N, C-alpha and C positions, 0 to 999 in steps of 0.2 A: 423708544421712549426716553425722554430726558430724565435724568436722575436728580432728585431733590433731597438734599440732606438738611434737616433743620436741627441745629445743634444748640443745646443749652449749656452755656458757660456756668461756672461757679458751683457745679455739683460738689457737695462736701463742705460748702461754706457754713451751713447750719442745717439742723433737722427740718426747719420750715422750708428752706429752699429745696432741700432734697424731696420733700413730699410734694411740693409744687411741680418739680420736674417729673416725679413719678406719675402724677395725675396727667400731665401733658402727654406722656408716653402711653399710658393705659387708656385714656379717654380721648386723646387728641391726635395731632399729626406730628408730634415730636419724634424724631428717630434716633437721636444721638445726644451725648452729653460729654463734657470733659471735667475731670475731677481735680479739685484742689486738695492734695493729700496732706497739706500742712495745717488745714483748718479744723475747727472743732467737730464738724459733721462728717469728716472723712470716713471713719469706720462705719457709720450709719449708711452713708452713700454706698460703700462697698457691699453691705448687706443687701441693699435694694438692688444693686447691679447684679449680684449673684442670683437673685430671684427672677430677674427679668432678662432672660437670655437674648431676646431680640433687640434690646436696647444697645446700640453701639456706644461703648464707653472708652474715651481716650483720656489723655492727661493734660490738665490745664496748668502748665508750669508757672510757678509763682515766684516773683521777685519784688513785689510791691505791696504785699498784704500779709499781715500776721507775722508769725515767728518762723524762722528757718528751721530746718531739721538738724542742721549742723551748727555747732557752737564755736567754730574756729574762724568765722569770717571777720574781716576788718573793714573792707571797702563797700560791702553791699548791705551793711546794717548800720543803725544809728547807735547812739550812746546807751540805749536800753537793750541792745541786742535784737531789735525788731527790724524787719525789712524796711528800707528807706521808702518814703512816699513817692508816688509817681512823679510829683513835682520836681524831685531831685534829678530825674532823668530828662526832664524837659528843658533843663538849662545846660550849661557846660559841666560835664561830670567826668570823673576819672574813677574807674573801677578795675579790679583784677579779674579778667575773664576766667582765670582758673578757679576762682571762688564760685562764679556762676556755674561753671561746668560741674564742680564737685557737688554743689547744692542741687542742681537739676538732676544729676545722676542719682543722688540720694532720693529725690522725689520719685523718679521713675522706679527705683528699686522698691520703695515703699508701696507703690501701686502694685507692682508685681507680687509683693508679699501678701496682698489681699487675695491672691489666687485668681486674678483677673488678667485677661489678655487685652492690652490696649489696642484700639483701632487706629489712633492717630495722636498727633501732638499739636497743641496750640499753647497760648499763654495768656495770663491775666493782664489786662490793659494793653495787649498787643506789644508787650515789652520785647518779644522775640525779634521784632523788626528793628530795634534800636542798635546804634553803633556799638561795636565791641561785644555785642550779644548775639546778633544774627548768625554769625559764623559758628558760635557754640551751639546754638539751636539746631542748625543744619547738620552739624557733625553728629549730634546725638540722634537726630532722626535717621541718619545713615547707619549709625552704629546699631540701632535697635530695629532698623528696617521698617520704619513707620511713615505713613503718609503725614502730611502737614497741612495746616490751614494756608490758603492762598491769600494771605494778607501782606505779602512781601514779594519781591522779585525772587523767583526760584531758579537756581541753576538746573541744567539738564540732569535727569536722574532722580529727581524728587517727585514723589507721587502726590497729587492734590486734585481738587476739583478744578475745572476750567475757570470758574468764576466764584467770587465771594461777595456776599451782600450783607451790609451792616444793618439795614432797616427791615425789621420783621413786619412792621405795619405796611410798608410799601409792597413787600413781597407777597403778603397774604391779603392784599386789598381785593383782588379778584384774579381770575386766570389770565386775563389780558395783561395785567400789570406784571404778574409773575413771568409770563412768556417774554415780555419786553425786557425784563432783567436778564433772562437767559440769553436772549439774542440768538447767535449762532452756536452758543455753547451747548454741550450735551450733559454737563454736570455742574451743579451749583450748590454751595453751602450758604445757608442763611443763619446768621448768628441770632441767638435769643438769650434772654436772662429771666426766665419765669421763676416764680417762687412765691411761697406764702411768707408771712412775716413773723419773726420772733425777735427777742431783744438783741440777739447776736447780729442779725442782719440789719435791724432797724437802727442800731447805734453804730454799727461798724461800716456801713456802706451808704454813700450818698444816693445810690440808686436803690430805693427800697419800695415805695408804694407802686411805681410803674411795673414792678414784677407781677403784681396782681392783675394788672391789665393784660400782661403777656399771657398769663395762665388762661384768662378769659378768651383771648383771641385764639390761642392754640387749641382750645377744647370746644370752641363754639360749634354748634351743629352746622351752621352755614359753612364755616371753614372746612370742617371734616368732610362734609358732603361734596363740595366742589373739588377738593383735592383728590379724594378717593374715587371720584367718578370721572376724573380727567382722562382723556384719551391720548394726551401728549406728555404728561408728567407722571412719574412714579416715585414714591417715597423710597429712600435708600439710606445706607450708612457708608462710612468710609471703607468698610470691608467690601463694598460693591463696586468700587472704582479701582483702576489700576491699568 
């Protein structure tokens, strides 16, 4: 059977996002989530994760949203002490990789302080794949012996799914579409961003209303039925690969 991981990014962004992810796991086909430990809903997300032992929960390392955990940074924050916007990294930029390493290690340690065991690492806005950052990301994955999202070229020795898909809508259109995305691969992660809306997410993220559509897709009876009745694909988490 081919292993399908459907991961919700942004767990911990806000309580509304957390409840959307919770419902997609409880009532739908979501199997995994990655937590933003620096955001307002992080402790609430940790409470939900401790209640739902079957939900695979990893760490969504953050460098482009909200406030860092450490206050000593100079190159990865703006004049207000907030993380720089993603647009900063889409041009020519210079940062101190040691600041990234210190901040991300602090985020990993905060996740561990919640009493949770992470299933894998990925990052907000795919910042883990950017120059001067990718090596830090891979070093931390090795240090903590964690699988990673396959959104970048991975050296030998790193555990991940064989394929990674950005479009939830394409992946869940029907079984033929999903199997086409799998191709010859035996494991696939599909990224998602489900959630309900509150002021935190509505004013803080440009991707807000579509989160409701993703909740609907992930919990629809049609989607649940064809995936759970499939003879070729089974739902999984990063703990099931290796």
